[in-house]
C-alpha positions in Angstrom: -50.9 24.5 60.7 -52.5 26.8 58.1 -55.1 25.7 55.6 -52.5 26.2 53.0 -50.4 23.3 54.3 -50.9 19.5 54.6 -49.3 16.7 56.5 -48.6 13.7 54.3 -47.1 10.7 56.0 -46.2 13.1 58.8 -44.3 15.5 56.6 -45.3 19.1 55.9 -46.4 19.8 52.3 -47.1 23.2 50.9 -48.9 24.3 47.7 -47.0 24.3 44.4 -46.9 27.7 42.8 -47.0 27.1 39.0 -46.2 29.8 36.5 -49.3 30.6 34.4 -48.2 31.1 30.8 -50.4 31.3 27.7 -49.9 28.7 25.0 -48.1 31.4 22.9 -45.8 32.3 25.8 -45.0 28.6 26.4 -44.1 28.2 22.7 -42.0 31.3 22.7 -40.1 30.4 25.9 -39.5 26.9 24.8 -38.1 28.0 21.4 -35.9 30.8 23.0 -34.5 28.3 25.5 -33.7 25.8 22.8 -32.1 28.4 20.6 -29.9 29.5 23.5 -28.8 26.1 24.5 -28.2 25.1 20.9 -25.4 27.6 20.9 -23.6 25.7 23.7 -20.4 24.0 22.7 -17.7 22.0 24.4 -14.6 24.2 24.4 -11.1 23.0 24.9 -9.2 26.4 24.6 -9.7 28.6 27.6 -8.7 32.2 28.7 -7.2 32.7 32.1 -9.5 35.7 32.6 -10.8 35.6 36.2 -14.4 34.6 37.0 -15.9 35.9 40.3 -16.5 33.2 42.9 -20.1 34.3 43.4 -20.9 33.4 39.8 -19.5 29.9 40.4 -21.5 29.7 43.6 -24.8 30.6 41.8 -24.0 28.0 39.1 -23.5 25.3 41.8 -26.7 26.3 43.6 -28.5 25.9 40.3 -27.2 22.4 39.9 -28.3 21.7 43.5 -31.9 22.3 42.5 -31.9 19.0 40.5 -34.3 16.2 41.5 -32.8 13.2 43.2 -33.8 9.8 44.5 -35.7 10.2 47.8 -34.4 13.8 47.8 -31.1 12.6 49.1 -29.1 15.1 46.9 -26.1 12.7 46.6 -23.7 15.1 45.1 -20.8 17.3 46.1 -19.4 20.1 43.9 -15.7 21.0 44.6 -14.7 24.3 43.0 -10.9 24.7 42.6 -9.2 27.9 41.7 -5.9 27.3 43.5 -3.1 27.2 40.9 -0.9 24.6 42.6 -3.9 22.3 43.0 -4.9 22.7 39.4 -1.4 21.9 38.4 -1.5 18.6 40.4 -4.8 17.7 38.9 -3.5 18.3 35.4 -0.4 16.2 36.0 -2.4 13.3 37.4 -5.1 13.5 34.7 -2.6 13.6 31.9 -0.9 10.5 33.3 -4.2 8.6 33.1 -4.9 10.0 29.6 -1.5 8.8 28.4 -2.5 5.3 29.4 -5.8 5.7 27.7 -4.6 7.0 24.4 -1.6 4.7 24.2 -3.3 1.4 25.1 -6.6 1.4 27.0 -8.7 2.9 24.2 -9.6 0.7 21.2 -8.8 1.7 17.7 -12.4 2.4 17.0 -12.7 4.7 20.0 -9.7 6.6 18.9 -11.1 6.9 15.4 -14.4 8.2 16.7 -12.5 10.8 18.8 -10.3 12.0 16.0 -12.7 14.6 14.5 -12.9 16.3 17.9 -9.1 16.9 18.0 -8.6 15.5 21.5 -5.3 14.1 22.8 -3.6 13.4 26.1 -2.6 17.1 26.6 -5.0 18.8 29.0 -3.6 22.3 29.4 -7.1 23.6 30.0 -7.0 22.1 33.5 -4.4 24.8 34.5 -5.6 27.7 32.3 -9.3 27.7 33.1 -9.8 29.9 36.2 -12.0 27.3 37.9 -12.3 23.5 37.9 -15.6 22.1 39.2 -15.1 18.5 40.3 -18.4 16.7 40.7 -18.5 13.8 43.2 -21.3 11.3 43.7 -22.1 10.2 47.3 -22.5 6.4 46.9 -23.9 6.3 50.4 -24.6 8.9 53.1 -22.4 9.4 56.1 -24.0 11.0 59.2 -22.2 12.9 61.9 -21.3 9.6 63.6 -19.9 8.2 60.4 -22.8 5.7 60.1 -23.8 4.7 56.6 -27.3 5.4 55.1 -28.6 4.5 51.7 -28.7 6.8 48.8 -30.9 6.0 45.8 -30.5 6.3 42.0 -27.2 8.0 42.6 -25.9 7.9 39.1 -29.2 9.1 37.6 -29.5 11.9 40.2 -25.9 13.2 39.8 -26.2 13.0 36.0 -29.3 15.2 36.0 -27.5 17.7 38.3 -24.6 17.8 35.9 -26.8 18.6 33.0 -28.3 21.5 35.0 -24.8 22.5 36.0 -23.7 22.7 32.3 -26.8 24.6 31.3 -26.1 27.1 34.2 -22.5 27.6 33.0 -23.7 28.4 29.5 -26.4 30.7 30.8 -23.7 32.7 32.7 -21.9 33.3 29.4 -19.1 30.9 30.3 -17.9 27.7 28.6 -16.9 24.3 29.9 -15.9 20.8 28.8 -17.0 17.5 30.2 -13.7 15.8 31.2 -13.6 12.2 32.5 -10.0 11.0 32.9 -10.4 7.4 33.8 -9.9 6.1 36.4 -10.5 9.3 38.4 -9.5 8.1 41.9 -6.7 10.6 42.0 -9.3 13.4 42.3 -10.6 12.1 45.6 -7.0 11.8 46.9 -5.9 15.3 45.8 -9.0 16.9 47.2 -9.0 14.7 50.3 -12.6 13.7 49.9 -14.4 11.4 52.4 -14.7 7.6 51.7 -18.3 7.8 50.5 -17.5 10.0 47.6 -16.5 9.0 44.1 -15.4 11.3 41.3 -18.0 11.6 38.6 -17.1 14.5 36.3 -14.4 17.2 35.9 -15.4 20.5 34.4 -13.1 23.4 33.6 -15.1 26.6 33.7 -14.2 30.0 32.3 -14.1 32.2 29.2 -13.2 30.8 25.8 -9.8 31.9 24.5 -9.9 34.6 22.0 -8.6 32.3 19.3 -10.7 29.3 20.4 -12.0 27.0 17.7 -14.5 24.1 18.0 -15.2 21.2 15.7 -17.8 21.9 13.0 -20.2 19.2 14.2 -24.0 19.0 14.0 -26.6 17.7 16.4 -29.1 15.0 15.4 -32.5 16.3 14.2 -35.7 16.0 16.2 -36.9 13.0 14.2 -33.7 11.2 14.9 -33.9 11.5 18.7 -37.7 11.3 19.4 -40.8 9.4 18.8 -44.3 10.8 19.4 -47.2 8.5 20.2 -50.6 10.1 19.7 
């Protein structure tokens, strides 16, 4: 073992290589990144313009860099471009959404959704060139189908999804966080193993040429933070 490595509890550790930015560079980079992400919007009107699979692969790899409990990486990203499968997903999702909009959702919930212009019609599930279905692994299955614990699964997968959405935006594409509830049909249609549960459904592609988004505004810094000095 080289002098640049250590064994900690029997596991190999290597030095962390940190970027060395000046205070001015840090400020500029943080401001530029915020300005870029502040342009991100949830889009419901997609173009069917193709997106290369390699782009989707890089986006998923980016999400896979997220931290996770005990480094278990309890996620699976299923990328769907097959038109027949997308049609089946749309049909099943709309069936659940009909139940939601016509009875499961409270009047207050429907009122809060009204400004966003959402309804039970989810045509974007067929139009978008890709659907990324995120599954959480509630426990780990080894090669012998024996169960092993995963830790902080929801938190870990939630962080990975945030990085996934940021990577989609960074690629010049758009998405929408879609959570038809319940989502059991996704595991059935995609024939996922018993340890996986659907977490999030993301259509990914280009915005339609005539796409509109609600004129909404994000909370100001003082509304979302407290600084203790």
